[in-house]
Every structure is written in structure tokens, then in C-alpha cells.
N, C-alpha and C positions, 0 to 999 in steps of 0.2 A: 272401263266406264261405259255404261249403257246410255244411249241417247233416248230421251223420251220426247215424242212428237205429240203435239196436241192439235186437234182440228181447229182451224180458225172459225170463230163464231162472230159474224159481223153484228154491229149494233143495229137494232130494228125498233120500229115503233108501229103502233096500230093506226092504220088509215082505213076507216070504214070497218069492214069485217076481215081485213087481211093485214098481215104484218109485212112491212116493206123495209128493205135495207136502207139505212141512213148513210148519206155521204156528207162529209163536212163542208165541201165547197161545190159550187156549180161545175168547176173544171173537173173535179174528181168524179162527179156523176156523169159528165159527158164522156170522160175517158172510159168509165165502166160500160157505157152504152156502145162505144166503139169496139171495146174488147168483146162484148157479147155478140156484136155483128160479125167480127172477124173469126172468133173462136167457135161460135155456135150457129152462125147464119141467121141471127135474129135481127131483122131489119125494122126500121121505123120507130125506134125507141126515142123518146123525148125525156126531158128533165123538168122538174118543177120544185119550187121551194115549199117545204112542208108548212102547213098552216098551224101545226101543233108544236113545232120546235124550230130551232135554228139550224136546220140541215136540209138536204136535198134528196129527192127520190127519182127513180126512173118510172116512166109511164109508157104505155103502148100508144104511140102517136105523138106528133109534135104538139108542144104547148108553148104559149108565151110565158116564159118564166117570170115570176114576180121579182 
């Protein structure tokens, strides 16, 4: 039996002129920011609640999440 692997495609939405990955909870988005910092050396990511849906996004720089 041959295993078939599929590339994971995260849910995204349009914010302005870019597509951003959607996270279901604030905690999930904050964890993604910490992983990006640890794995890729990306510092200073913040999270915010999307104004177009019931999910969260990452942003460059801290924000006061709604």
C-alpha cells in the first residue's frame, strides 16, 4: 500500500490586498507567533481579531487585540 501525502493548505482570508492565514483562537495565533520566532527567528509578531470573520491573524508588531 502506498501512502499519499498532501501538503497542508491553511485557511486564509483577504485582508486588504494580501491573504492572511486564519487561526481559530487567539491562543492558536499566539502559539503560531512563538513558533515563527523560534523556528525562523521572526521577532515582534502580534495577533489581532479579523474584522471580516470570527478568526485571528498575525501582524508585524504588537497590537491590542479586540
